[in-house]
C-alpha positions as CSV (number, residue, x, y, z in Angstrom):
1,M,0.0,0.0,0.0
2,A,1.5,3.3,-1.0
3,G,1.3,6.3,1.3
4,K,2.1,9.9,1.6
5,I,2.8,12.1,4.6
6,I,2.1,15.8,5.1
7,I,4.0,17.5,7.9
8,D,2.9,20.9,9.2
9,A,6.3,22.5,9.1
10,E,5.3,25.7,10.9
11,R,4.2,23.7,14.0
12,C,7.0,21.1,13.9
13,K,9.7,21.5,16.6
14,G,12.2,19.2,14.8
15,C,12.5,16.7,17.6
16,G,13.5,14.0,15.1
17,L,11.4,11.2,16.5
18,C,9.7,10.7,13.1
19,V,13.1,10.5,11.5
20,A,14.2,7.8,13.8
21,V,11.1,5.5,13.3
22,C,10.7,5.8,9.5
23,P,11.4,2.3,8.1
24,K,12.2,3.8,4.6
25,N,14.4,6.7,5.9
26,G,12.0,9.0,4.1
27,I,12.0,11.9,6.6
28,I,14.9,14.3,7.4
29,I,15.3,17.4,9.4
30,S,15.2,20.5,7.2
31,K,18.2,22.8,6.8
32,T,15.9,25.9,6.9
33,S,14.0,27.0,10.0
34,N,10.3,27.7,10.3
35,K,8.9,31.0,11.7
36,N,9.4,29.8,15.3
37,G,13.1,29.1,14.7
38,Y,12.8,25.3,14.7
39,F,14.2,23.1,12.0
40,P,11.2,21.0,11.0
41,A,11.0,17.5,9.7
42,E,10.3,17.1,6.0
43,H,9.5,14.2,3.6
44,V,12.4,13.1,1.4
45,P,11.2,12.4,-2.2
46,S,12.1,8.9,-3.4
47,G,15.4,8.7,-5.3
48,V,17.2,11.2,-3.0
49,E,20.5,9.9,-1.6
50,G,20.1,8.4,1.9
51,S,16.4,7.4,1.4
52,D,15.4,3.8,0.7
53,N,14.5,4.8,-2.9
54,S,11.0,3.5,-2.4
55,E,7.7,5.2,-1.7
56,C,6.2,5.8,1.7
57,T,4.3,2.7,2.8
58,G,1.8,4.6,4.8
59,C,2.7,2.7,8.0
60,A,1.9,5.8,10.1
61,M,4.8,5.2,12.6
62,C,5.8,8.9,12.2
63,A,2.3,10.1,13.0
64,I,2.0,7.8,16.0
65,V,5.3,8.9,17.5
66,C,4.9,12.7,16.8
67,P,4.4,14.5,20.2
68,E,2.9,17.5,18.4
69,A,0.4,15.4,16.3
70,I,1.2,17.4,13.2
71,I,1.9,14.6,10.7
72,K,-1.0,13.5,8.5
73,V,-0.7,10.1,6.7
74,L,-2.6,9.4,3.5
75,Q,-2.9,5.8,2.3
76,E,-3.7,4.7,-1.2
77,D,-6.2,1.9,-1.4
78,S,-5.1,-0.9,-3.6
79,G,-8.7,-1.7,-4.6
80,K,-8.6,-5.2,-3.2
81,V,-10.6,-4.6,-0.1
82,E,-14.1,-3.2,0.0
83,I,-15.9,-2.1,3.1
84,I,-19.3,-3.7,3.0
85,I,-20.8,-2.5,6.3
86,E,-20.2,1.0,7.8
87,P,-20.5,1.4,11.5
88,G,-23.3,3.5,12.9
89,E,-25.0,4.0,16.2
90,G,-26.0,0.6,17.6
91,S,-24.7,-1.3,14.5
92,K,-22.3,-4.3,14.4
93,P,-18.6,-3.6,13.9
94,K,-17.4,-2.9,10.4
95,Q,-16.8,-6.0,8.3
96,I,-14.6,-6.2,5.2
97,E,-14.5,-8.6,2.3
98,E,-11.9,-9.2,-0.4
99,K,-13.1,-8.2,-3.9
100,K,-13.4,-11.0,-6.4
């Protein structure tokens, strides 16, 4: 599953936790500061030296570990799983089925 991350650079304090947990080495600390004087984390495009040369997997480890909760993770659906029941008030838990 391919993913994409969006980091709010103006709110990032550059702690580096997301850099440490990214399995693809796809996040670095920027060389330019934000308006608050911090050097924020930024996504490294694939193909840049030092990255794994593969796309973000959408694992969301960076978002989970971020103390400021400023990383948004988007995941691309492969089209192989379809939600067949949506949860609602008083309904059963969501069920999924593989498409045929």
